[in-house]
C-alpha positions as CSV (number, residue, x, y, z in Angstrom):
1,X,0.0,0.0,0.0
2,X,1.3,3.4,-0.9
3,X,2.0,5.9,1.9
4,X,-0.5,8.7,2.4
5,X,2.4,11.0,3.1
6,X,5.9,10.2,1.8
7,X,8.9,11.4,3.8
8,X,11.5,13.0,1.7
9,X,14.6,15.2,2.2
10,X,12.4,18.1,1.0
11,X,10.6,18.0,4.3
12,X,13.7,17.8,6.4
13,X,14.6,20.8,8.6
14,X,18.2,19.5,8.9
15,X,18.2,18.7,12.6
16,X,18.1,14.9,13.2
17,X,16.0,14.9,16.4
18,X,13.3,17.2,14.9
19,X,13.3,15.2,11.6
20,X,12.8,12.0,13.6
21,X,9.9,13.5,15.4
22,X,8.4,14.8,12.1
23,X,8.8,11.3,10.7
24,X,6.9,9.9,13.7
25,X,4.1,12.4,13.0
26,X,4.0,11.4,9.3
27,X,4.0,7.7,10.3
28,X,1.1,8.3,12.7
29,X,-0.9,10.0,9.9
30,X,0.0,7.2,7.6
31,X,-1.2,4.7,10.2
32,X,-4.5,6.6,10.6
33,X,-4.9,6.4,6.8
34,X,-4.2,2.7,6.8
35,X,-6.6,2.2,9.7
36,X,-9.3,3.9,7.7
37,X,-8.8,1.4,4.8
38,X,-9.1,-1.7,7.1
39,X,-12.2,-3.8,7.1
40,X,-13.5,-4.6,10.6
41,X,-12.8,-2.6,13.7
42,X,-11.3,0.3,11.7
43,X,-13.0,2.8,13.9
44,X,-11.4,1.6,17.2
45,X,-8.0,1.4,15.6
46,X,-8.4,4.8,14.0
47,X,-9.4,6.3,17.3
48,X,-6.4,4.9,19.0
49,X,-4.0,6.2,16.3
50,X,-5.7,9.6,16.3
51,X,-5.3,9.8,20.1
52,X,-1.6,8.9,19.9
53,X,-1.1,11.5,17.2
54,X,-2.6,14.2,19.4
55,X,-0.4,13.2,22.4
56,X,2.7,13.0,20.3
57,X,2.0,16.4,18.7
58,X,1.8,18.0,22.2
59,X,5.2,16.5,23.0
60,X,6.8,17.5,19.7
61,X,5.6,21.1,20.0
62,X,6.9,21.3,23.5
63,X,10.4,20.2,22.3
64,X,10.4,22.8,19.5
65,X,9.3,25.5,21.8
66,X,12.0,24.6,24.3
67,X,14.6,24.9,21.6
68,X,13.2,28.2,20.6
69,X,13.6,29.6,24.1
70,X,17.1,28.1,24.5
71,X,18.4,29.6,21.2
72,X,16.3,32.8,21.4
73,X,14.4,32.2,18.1
74,X,13.1,35.6,17.0
75,X,9.8,34.2,15.7
76,X,9.2,32.3,18.9
77,X,5.9,33.9,19.8
78,X,4.4,33.7,16.2
79,X,5.4,30.1,15.9
80,X,4.1,29.1,19.3
81,X,0.8,30.8,18.4
82,X,0.6,28.6,15.3
83,X,1.3,25.6,17.5
84,X,-1.5,26.6,19.9
85,X,-4.0,26.9,17.0
86,X,-3.0,23.6,15.6
87,X,-3.0,21.9,19.0
88,X,-6.5,23.3,19.7
89,X,-7.8,22.1,16.3
90,X,-6.4,18.6,16.6
91,X,-7.5,18.3,20.2
92,X,-11.1,19.3,19.3
93,X,-11.2,16.9,16.4
94,X,-9.9,14.1,18.6
95,X,-12.4,14.9,21.3
96,X,-15.3,14.8,18.9
97,X,-14.0,11.5,17.3
98,X,-13.5,9.9,20.7
99,X,-17.0,11.0,21.9
100,X,-18.5,9.7,18.7
101,X,-19.6,13.1,17.5
102,X,-17.4,13.1,14.4
103,X,-16.1,10.4,12.1
104,X,-12.6,10.1,10.7
105,X,-13.3,11.0,7.1
106,X,-11.1,11.4,4.0
107,X,-11.5,15.2,4.5
108,X,-10.0,14.9,8.0
109,X,-7.0,12.9,6.6
110,X,-6.4,15.5,3.9
111,X,-6.6,18.2,6.6
112,X,-3.9,16.4,8.7
113,X,-1.7,15.9,5.6
114,X,-2.0,19.5,4.6
115,X,-1.4,20.7,8.2
116,X,1.7,18.7,8.7
117,X,3.3,19.2,5.3
118,X,2.6,22.9,5.2
119,X,3.6,23.5,8.8
120,X,6.9,21.7,8.3
121,X,7.7,22.9,4.8
122,X,6.8,26.5,5.5
123,X,7.2,27.3,9.2
124,X,9.6,24.7,10.5
125,X,12.0,25.2,7.6
126,X,12.5,28.7,8.9
127,X,14.0,27.7,12.2
128,X,16.3,24.9,11.1
129,X,19.0,27.2,9.6
130,X,18.6,29.6,12.5
131,X,19.1,27.0,15.2
132,X,22.1,25.5,13.4
133,X,23.7,28.9,13.0
134,X,23.2,29.6,16.7
135,X,25.1,26.3,17.6
136,X,22.5,23.6,17.6
137,X,24.1,20.3,16.4
138,X,22.6,18.5,13.3
139,X,22.7,15.3,15.4
140,X,22.6,15.0,19.1
141,X,23.9,11.4,18.9
142,X,22.3,8.1,19.8
143,X,22.4,8.8,23.6
144,X,19.9,11.6,23.4
145,X,16.6,11.9,21.7
146,X,13.0,12.0,22.6
147,X,12.3,9.3,20.0
148,X,14.1,6.9,22.3
149,X,11.4,7.5,25.0
150,X,8.4,7.3,22.7
151,X,8.2,3.8,21.2
152,X,4.8,2.6,20.0
153,X,5.9,-0.1,17.5
């Protein structure tokens, strides 16, 4: 089965830990898409994956925002405001899906794909070069990384 969102170097921000987190978000959206194409019990699987996506998004945004503070990213406030808007949208969608008030539809999947690809390719691409110039390392090594603490599969 083809991926709903394909990871490519075009999406990379050039910082390994952030790229790994972005890959995890892409993977979760792909799993949600896959769950929607399943036969039986797709709703329960999709609800679980959507809930995991929301939780991981919260963690990922917190990591980015921490880096912004450490490196004094000049667009900190504007970027955090975007995170807050996105967090609220995804949280509300998840709540309605979990409560049975909304279905996971193709429109929702396309919203998530547009959200993640546009946010990474437009907004996140801005901070990659800035953080690297300020001293952030491209790779923090295998001993560090939030991805080490967040294993689902």
